[in-house]
N, C-alpha and C positions, 0 to 999 in steps of 0.2 A: 516849783517849775510844771508851767499847764501842760499834759497828758498831749502830744499828738492825735490821738484818735478818743479826744473826747470830742463827742457829739455825736461820732459814730458808728451808725449799725453795726454790726459784727462784721455782715457782710461786705463789708466794706476796708474791712482789718488787713487782708489780707497786698492789696493796695496799696494801702499807707504805709505797708511794713516795706515791699519794694521799693517806693519811693526811697523811705529814710534808709535804708542798705545801697542804694544808686547815687544819695545823695555823702554818704561818706568816701571819708579818703583813700580805705581800705578797702582794696575788692578781694572774693573770694578764693583766687590763685592767690593770693599772698599772704594772705591770711593762712588757706590752707600749708604753702609753704613753709612759713615760720613754722607751724602745727607741728607736722611731721617731722621735719628736723629737732625742731627741741625734744619731738617724743622719742627719736633716735639717740641723741645728743647724754638726754639723763639716762636713758637704760647701759649706756655705756660707761657712766662713769662709775668710776671705784673712788672707795672712801680708806681713807690710811694711805700707807708710802712703803714699799719695799716688800718684806715678809709680814705685816701686818694689813699690805691693802684684802681688799677685800671688793670682790664686783658689787654693784645695790644689786644689780639683778640674780641675784643667788640669798638677797634679804625678802624674809617677808615684811614688807614697809608696809603701812598702814593706809589706804589710799587718799587722807585728807593730809600726808607730809606728799605724798606722791603729784597730789595737786600742786601743792606749795612750791614745789619743787618746779614744777611744769610752768606754773603762772609766771614764777618770775624768771625763766630760762627762756618761754616769750618774750617777756619786757626787754632782759637783756639783746636779743638778738632785733627786735624790731630796734630798739636804740642802733645799735650797731649799724644798723642799713639805712635808719635816717634819724641823724642825729641833730636835724633842727629839727624836727618832728614832733619825735617820740621817745618815752622815757618813764619809766617805772613809775610807780606810784611813791610819794617819797615820806607818810602818814597819813594816819587809817581818814583824815577830811579829804585823800584824794581817790580816785580811782585805781584799778594795777594797771590801767598803759592812760600816760596823760600823754592829752593831743596840744602840744605848746602853745600852737595857733590860736588852738580855741579850744574852751572848753567842754561845749558841746557834744564833741565828736570822740572826748576818750572815755575805754572801755570798762565794763567791771567783765571780768571773770569767772565763770561759776565751772567746778568739772565733779563729776559724780562716778567713783568706784563700783560704784554697785550694779548686779546682771539688769538688764536696762535701759532705757534711753529717758526717765526721766531726771530731773535735775532737782537739789534742795539747797534750801538759804537755811540760816541759822535762823535762831525765832525770833530778833527782832525785826526780820525780813517782814514779816506776816504779820509787826502788829502797826499800829497810830502811833503816832507820836506828835502831840497838836499844836509845841511848840516845835515850830523846824529847826530852830535855831541847838536842840539837845541831839539833833541828827548829826553824828559824824559823817559821814557821807550821803550825802543824794543819790537814791538806790531807783531812781527811774533811769533809764536812757539804752543806749546802746550794751550787749550783752554779745561777748563767745561764752558757749556752749561747749563742754567736752565732755564727754561719757568714753568712758576705758572700761577694762576689767582686765587686771592684772598686769599684762606686758602686749594687753589689748587697745589697741585707740581705735575706737568700735563709731565713733559720731562727732562730727564738729556741727557751732550749728550757728550760726551770726545775724540777731533783729535787737530789736525793743520791748526792754519789759519794764511796764512802770509799777510802784513803787505797792503801791493798790491789788495789781497781779499775784504776790506772793500771800500766801493763807495759812497761816500758821497751823499745826496744831490745833485742836479741840480741848486735848487735857494740858493740862494745867502744867503737869511735870513734862512733857511735849518740847525739845530741844531743838522740832526741824520744822520748815516750812516749806510748802508745795507749790506749784501752779498748775491751774485749770488745762482740759484739754484747748481748750481754744486756745489757749496762750502758744503749746507747742504745734498747735494746727494753723495759727493767723499771723503768729507776731514772733516765730523763730525758725530761719528759714536753712536748711540743711546746705550742706554745701559738700554735695558728693564728690566721689574719689574713687580708686583701686584701694586705699588705705581701709574703704569700708567690708573688700573683703578677706579679713585676717577678723574681723569680728565673729566669737562663739555665737552658733544659732539659738544660744538660751537666749541674747536679745532680739529675739524675734517673738512680738506679739502673739499668744496664743500656746506658748511653748512653756511648759509646767513641769516638773520635776518628772511625771508619766512620760510624756512626749520624749522627753531629752533621755532616757533610758534605749529608746527608738530610734534617737538618731545615733546614740551612743553605740548600741548594738549592731549601727550598717557604717559604723567609724566616718560618721559625718559630723563634725566637731563645727566644725566652720562655715561663715555663708562661702565660701571658695568652695567648700565640700559635696554643699547643698544645691549651689550649679551647678558641677560637675558631678550631681548623681545617674548615673544612670541603671538604678536595680526598681524595684517592681511595686515596695513597700508603700501603699497609697495615704499613708499620713503623714511622711518623708514627702513624697508628687503632689500635697497639696501644700504642702508648705515651699515649696520651689516652682510649682502655677504663683505665686504668691508673690516670689521676688522681685518684681516690678516697681510692685508698692514701699518697698524698703529703702528701693531705691528711687 
């Protein structure tokens, strides 16, 4: 499938992304509403029953498992709301969210449980495949990306990622692929909302381990805490003044 960005200069990518998103049958509010409901449901889940019941929130679950559960819940909720339009993918050849009337609008979900706002794919996403028939799934198209840390949902984005945007780690033993800054800037649109206020301050650009210690000493742990900060610490105030950039 040819890229909708083919032949466009980089400065026109954002406009193209906005066009693609506006043409899609899902809007920002629906994506956000489904995501927040599924995130709440996920952490309200229990495993087992009666005396053997364990709250999922009490377990140290790997981020990859959290992301998998979230994806399945998202697909199920969307299917319940619009059974004639949406369903979850049933095979490795299908996207995570299948738009029944037109596969062009099917969506891949990518999540990351690391501190920060980057998204990673497995190494195959960053590899060129000469024979397209060897591809199990078309890796270009619409994406919903989700960043979380522990039980905090930090950022939801929607946009388009081309297969060629994924860059495999240079090391032959590396198992991940990532995205260039320009992809985050021009091809993935942030879905804003109050949910972002619960994100840890550690996700902000420029917050390293030493800066994080300063925040902790002032009991500034979340974006909401930073927004409400009334102290005079210059380091914290510098980040507070940059909150508009985060939102």
